[in-house]
C-alpha positions in Angstrom: 47.3 -14.7 -137.7 45.5 -11.7 -137.1 45.6 -8.5 -139.5 44.4 -5.3 -138.0 44.5 -1.4 -139.3 45.5 0.9 -136.8 45.1 4.4 -137.8 46.1 7.9 -135.9 46.0 11.5 -137.7 45.1 10.0 -141.2 48.2 7.7 -141.4 47.3 4.0 -141.3 49.3 1.1 -140.8 48.3 -2.7 -141.6 49.4 -4.6 -138.3 49.7 -8.6 -138.4 49.7 -10.1 -134.8 50.3 -13.9 -134.4 48.5 -15.0 -131.2 49.9 -18.0 -129.9 47.7 -19.9 -127.2 49.8 -21.3 -124.4 48.7 -24.3 -121.8 49.1 -24.7 -118.2 51.4 -27.7 -117.8 51.6 -29.1 -113.8 53.7 -31.9 -112.6 52.5 -33.8 -109.5 54.1 -36.3 -106.9 51.7 -37.9 -105.0 49.1 -35.0 -105.6 51.5 -32.2 -104.7 52.9 -29.9 -107.5 56.5 -29.9 -107.9 56.3 -27.7 -111.1 53.9 -25.5 -113.1 54.4 -23.7 -116.5 52.8 -22.0 -119.2 54.0 -23.9 -122.8 53.0 -22.7 -126.0 51.0 -24.8 -128.3 52.6 -27.6 -130.0 55.8 -27.0 -127.9 56.9 -29.5 -125.5 56.7 -29.0 -121.4 60.1 -28.9 -119.5 59.8 -31.6 -116.7 61.1 -31.0 -113.0 64.4 -33.1 -112.1 63.0 -36.0 -109.7 65.3 -36.6 -106.4 65.9 -40.6 -105.5 64.2 -40.9 -101.6 65.2 -43.9 -100.0 63.0 -46.7 -100.8 61.6 -45.0 -103.7 62.7 -44.8 -107.1 61.4 -42.7 -110.0 60.1 -44.7 -113.1 58.8 -41.7 -115.5 55.5 -39.8 -115.9 52.3 -40.8 -116.3 51.7 -39.1 -120.0 53.7 -37.6 -122.7 54.3 -33.7 -122.7 55.3 -33.0 -126.1 53.2 -31.4 -128.7 50.9 -29.7 -125.9 47.5 -29.0 -127.3 45.4 -27.9 -123.9 46.1 -27.6 -120.5 47.5 -30.8 -118.9 48.6 -32.7 -115.4 51.7 -35.0 -115.3 51.7 -37.4 -112.6 55.1 -39.2 -111.5 55.6 -42.7 -111.2 57.6 -44.8 -108.9 57.9 -47.9 -107.5 58.4 -48.5 -103.6 61.3 -50.9 -102.2 59.7 -54.0 -100.8 61.9 -56.0 -98.1 61.5 -59.4 -96.5 60.7 -59.6 -92.7 61.1 -63.0 -91.4 60.3 -64.1 -87.7 61.9 -66.9 -86.1 61.1 -69.1 -82.9 62.7 -70.1 -79.9 65.1 -72.6 -82.1 65.6 -69.8 -84.9 62.9 -71.9 -87.1 61.1 -69.7 -89.0 57.8 -69.0 -88.2 56.3 -66.6 -90.7 57.6 -64.8 -93.3 56.0 -61.3 -95.0 56.7 -59.2 -98.0 56.5 -55.3 -96.8 56.9 -51.8 -98.4 59.3 -49.8 -97.5 58.9 -47.7 -94.4 55.7 -50.4 -93.5 55.1 -52.5 -90.5 55.2 -56.1 -90.2 52.4 -58.2 -88.8 53.9 -60.5 -85.7 52.6 -64.0 -85.9 50.6 -65.7 -82.8 53.3 -67.0 -80.6 53.1 -69.0 -77.7 54.9 -70.2 -74.5 57.3 -73.1 -75.1 57.9 -75.8 -72.3 59.8 -74.2 -69.4 59.9 -70.6 -71.3 57.5 -67.8 -71.3 57.4 -65.4 -74.5 57.7 -62.0 -73.4 58.2 -60.3 -77.0 60.4 -59.5 -80.2 64.1 -58.7 -80.1 63.5 -55.4 -82.0 60.8 -53.2 -83.4 59.1 -54.0 -87.0 57.3 -51.0 -87.5 59.2 -49.1 -89.9 61.0 -51.9 -92.1 63.6 -50.6 -94.6 65.7 -53.4 -95.1 65.3 -57.2 -95.0 64.9 -58.3 -91.3 64.7 -61.1 -89.1 62.8 -60.5 -85.6 64.0 -63.3 -83.2 61.0 -64.1 -80.6 62.5 -63.4 -76.9 61.8 -66.0 -74.3 62.4 -65.9 -70.2 62.5 -69.0 -68.3 59.9 -69.1 -65.9 60.8 -68.6 -62.1 57.9 -69.5 -60.4 58.5 -71.9 -57.5 56.3 -74.2 -55.7 55.9 -73.2 -51.9 55.9 -76.1 -49.2 52.3 -77.0 -49.0 52.2 -77.7 -53.0 55.2 -79.9 -52.3 53.7 -82.1 -49.3 50.5 -82.3 -51.0 52.5 -84.3 -53.9 54.3 -86.3 -51.7 51.3 -87.1 -49.8 49.2 -87.9 -53.0 52.2 -90.2 -54.2 52.9 -91.9 -50.9 54.1 -95.0 -50.7 55.1 -94.8 -54.5 59.2 -94.4 -55.3 61.1 -91.9 -57.1 59.2 -89.1 -56.8 60.7 -85.7 -58.0 59.4 -82.6 -57.5 59.9 -80.4 -60.3 61.4 -76.9 -61.0 58.5 -76.3 -63.9 55.7 -74.3 -63.2 53.3 -75.9 -65.7 53.8 -79.6 -63.4 53.4 -80.0 -60.1 54.9 -83.5 -59.6 56.7 -86.2 -62.2 56.7 -90.0 -61.2 58.4 -91.9 -64.2 56.3 -90.8 -67.0 53.0 -89.6 -64.9 52.6 -85.7 -64.8 50.5 -84.2 -62.0 49.3 -80.6 -62.9 
């Protein structure tokens, strides 16, 4: 409170001035200003309404904003949803489970071909996870066929042996009982 005397043409008047200090209060979300206001000393700021966004849940503010006595920056706090991503093999068995934040990307496990089947990829994308997800490995049956020269070589190598089977498995050249020739 300040008092001043104002004089004009020999008339004086005593005036009391109450100066009220105001402070800047800024509300932010991830560094971006949501709301800014001037608040009188000792009063409370009015926070903005935070709209829920998919995958994110507002949990409050990082500091109190009642009884303002200086400039203040208040940051919104929130949690991010997390989801389970499960990778399965050719038999549907789980080979990896991972927790991924909303909108995040899962990391695929290393996977190999299985028997007659070649691994060709995954049944869906996993670079923007927004729910619990199972990712299935996708395989294609090998279709490589042996030419006649290879079959003849196999037969020649086992000449005189009985029960020779020429296989369709591209990893094996011949099978004789439990003997595999690659």
